[in-house]
C-alpha positions as CSV (number, residue, x, y, z in Angstrom):
1,M,0.0,0.1,0.0
2,A,1.3,3.3,-0.7
3,E,2.6,5.5,2.0
4,I,1.4,9.1,1.9
5,K,4.1,11.7,2.5
6,S,4.0,14.9,4.2
7,T,5.2,18.1,2.4
8,L,8.1,18.1,4.5
9,E,9.0,14.7,3.5
10,I,8.7,15.5,-0.2
11,A,10.6,18.7,0.2
12,M,13.4,16.9,2.2
13,E,13.6,14.4,-0.7
14,R,13.7,17.0,-3.3
15,A,16.5,18.7,-1.6
16,A,18.4,15.8,-1.0
17,A,18.0,14.9,-4.7
18,M,19.5,18.5,-5.5
19,G,22.2,18.1,-3.0
20,G,21.4,20.4,-0.6
21,G,19.0,22.2,1.9
22,D,19.2,21.6,5.4
23,R,16.8,20.5,8.0
24,Q,16.4,23.7,9.5
25,E,15.8,25.5,6.4
26,L,13.3,22.9,5.2
27,D,11.4,23.0,8.8
28,R,11.1,27.0,8.0
29,E,9.6,26.6,4.7
30,E,7.2,24.1,6.0
31,A,6.3,26.4,8.9
32,V,5.8,29.4,6.3
33,R,3.4,27.0,4.4
34,R,1.4,26.4,7.3
35,G,1.1,29.9,8.3
36,Q,-0.1,30.9,5.0
37,V,-2.8,28.0,4.8
38,A,-3.8,29.0,8.7
39,G,-4.3,32.7,7.3
40,R,-6.4,31.4,4.4
41,R,-8.4,29.3,6.8
42,V,-9.3,32.3,8.8
43,L,-10.1,34.6,5.9
44,N,-12.5,31.9,4.5
45,G,-14.2,31.4,7.6
46,D,-12.8,28.0,8.2
47,L,-10.8,28.6,11.2
48,K,-11.6,31.1,14.2
49,P,-9.3,33.7,14.9
50,A,-8.8,32.5,18.6
51,E,-7.8,28.9,17.1
52,L,-5.1,30.1,14.9
53,L,-2.3,30.2,17.3
54,G,-3.2,26.4,18.2
55,E,-2.7,25.8,14.6
56,L,1.2,26.7,14.9
57,A,1.5,25.6,18.5
58,D,3.5,22.3,17.7
59,L,6.2,24.3,15.7
60,D,9.4,25.1,17.3
61,P,10.1,28.7,18.3
62,A,12.0,29.7,14.9
63,A,9.4,27.9,12.8
64,R,6.5,29.3,14.7
65,R,8.0,32.8,14.5
66,A,8.2,32.3,10.5
67,A,4.8,30.8,10.6
68,R,3.2,33.8,12.4
69,A,5.0,36.1,9.7
70,A,3.3,34.2,7.1
71,A,0.1,34.1,8.5
72,V,0.2,37.9,9.0
73,R,1.3,38.7,5.4
74,V,-1.8,36.6,4.2
75,L,-4.2,38.2,7.1
76,L,-3.1,41.7,6.0
77,D,-4.1,41.0,2.5
78,G,-7.8,40.7,4.1
79,V,-7.5,44.2,5.6
80,P,-9.9,46.1,5.1
81,E,-12.2,44.1,3.0
82,Q,-12.2,41.1,5.6
83,K,-11.2,42.9,8.5
84,N,-14.0,41.4,11.0
85,L,-12.0,38.1,10.3
86,A,-8.5,39.5,9.6
87,L,-8.2,42.0,12.9
88,P,-8.8,39.5,15.6
89,A,-6.7,36.8,14.1
90,L,-3.8,39.6,13.7
91,K,-4.3,40.5,17.3
92,A,-4.1,37.0,18.6
93,L,-0.5,36.6,16.3
94,C,0.8,39.8,17.7
95,E,-0.2,39.4,21.4
96,G,2.9,39.5,23.2
97,T,5.2,40.3,20.5
98,P,7.1,43.5,19.5
99,A,4.2,43.8,16.8
100,E,1.6,44.3,19.1
101,E,2.3,48.0,19.4
102,E,2.1,48.4,15.4
103,L,-1.2,46.6,15.5
104,G,-2.6,49.7,17.0
105,G,-1.7,51.8,14.2
106,L,-3.2,49.4,11.9
107,V,-6.7,49.4,13.6
108,E,-6.7,53.3,13.7
109,A,-6.0,53.2,9.9
110,V,-8.9,50.8,9.2
111,A,-11.2,53.0,11.4
112,A,-10.2,56.0,9.2
113,M,-11.0,54.6,6.0
114,D,-14.4,53.4,7.5
115,Q,-15.1,56.9,9.0
116,A,-14.1,58.3,5.4
117,I,-16.5,56.1,3.5
118,T,-19.3,56.8,6.1
119,S,-18.6,60.5,5.9
120,L,-18.7,60.4,2.0
121,A,-21.8,58.0,1.8
122,A,-23.8,60.6,4.2
123,A,-22.5,63.6,2.3
124,L,-23.5,62.1,-1.2
125,A,-27.0,60.8,0.4
126,A,-27.9,64.2,1.6
127,E,-26.9,65.8,-1.8
128,Q,-29.1,63.4,-3.6
129,A,-32.0,64.4,-1.3
130,E,-31.7,67.8,-1.9
131,R,-31.5,67.4,-5.5
132,L,-34.9,65.2,-5.4
133,E,-36.4,67.7,-3.3
134,Q,-35.3,70.5,-5.9
135,A,-37.1,68.4,-8.4
136,G,-40.3,68.0,-6.6
137,I,-39.6,64.4,-5.4
138,S,-40.1,64.1,-1.2
139,G,-41.6,61.9,1.0
140,S,-41.0,59.1,3.3
141,A,-40.4,56.5,0.3
142,V,-37.6,58.8,-1.0
143,K,-34.2,56.9,-0.1
144,P,-31.1,58.3,-1.4
145,N,-28.7,55.8,-2.6
146,P,-25.0,57.4,-2.4
147,L,-23.6,54.3,-4.6
148,A,-25.7,55.4,-7.4
149,H,-24.5,59.0,-7.2
150,P,-22.9,59.7,-10.4
151,D,-19.5,61.2,-8.6
152,Y,-19.4,58.2,-6.3
153,Q,-16.2,56.5,-7.7
154,A,-14.1,59.5,-8.1
155,R,-15.1,61.0,-4.7
156,S,-14.7,57.7,-2.8
157,Q,-11.1,57.4,-4.2
158,Q,-10.3,60.8,-3.2
159,A,-12.0,60.3,0.1
160,V,-10.0,57.5,1.0
161,A,-6.5,58.4,-0.3
162,E,-5.0,59.5,2.6
163,P,-6.5,56.9,4.8
164,A,-5.5,54.1,2.2
165,A,-1.9,55.6,2.4
166,R,-2.0,55.2,6.2
167,L,-3.4,51.8,6.1
168,A,-0.7,50.8,3.6
169,Q,2.3,52.2,6.0
170,A,0.5,50.6,9.1
171,K,0.4,46.9,7.3
172,Q,4.0,47.4,6.2
173,A,5.0,48.4,9.8
174,L,3.3,45.4,11.4
175,A,4.8,42.9,8.9
176,R,8.2,44.2,9.4
177,A,7.8,44.2,13.1
178,L,6.7,40.3,13.0
179,E,9.5,39.4,10.9
180,G,12.3,41.5,12.7
C-alpha cells in the first residue's frame, strides 16, 4: 500500500536529490506554508481567529515565528475588506510580540478608512435628497442611494486616498515588526 508523505518529507527528498538543503531551512519553509494556510483558513471562515495560534503551537520557536509572519502577511491582504475576520486573528498573532504596538496603528488606519467612507456616503445621500427635493420629489418613500451618485467613484477614491496610504504604511510596519 502506498504511503502518504507530508509536504516536509517531499521537500526533504527534493533537497536531497538536488544535493542541498538543511533540515532547519526545510522546517522553516514548511512553517511558512502552514502559516499561509492557517491565514487563508481564517479569511475563508474555516478557522476561528482564537484557534489560529493552536494551529501553529506544535512548531519549534523559530519555525513558529516564521509561520506567524506568513499568516500575518496573508491576513493583512484581507484588510480592510475582511477586517472582521483578519483583525481578531492579527491581534491573536501579535499578542505578546513587538508587533503588538504596530497593530494599534493598523486598527486606527482601518477606522479612518471606515470613517471616510461613512462620511462620504452621508454627504452624497444628503446631496441626492436635496436634488430630489428640488425636483419636487419628496416623502418617506425617497431613499437616497450614495452608491448610485454619479460622482461616487471619483469622490470615494479621493476620500480614502489619505486613509489608504496610512493603512498601507501600517500594514508594512506590522509585517516588518513580526519578521524582524
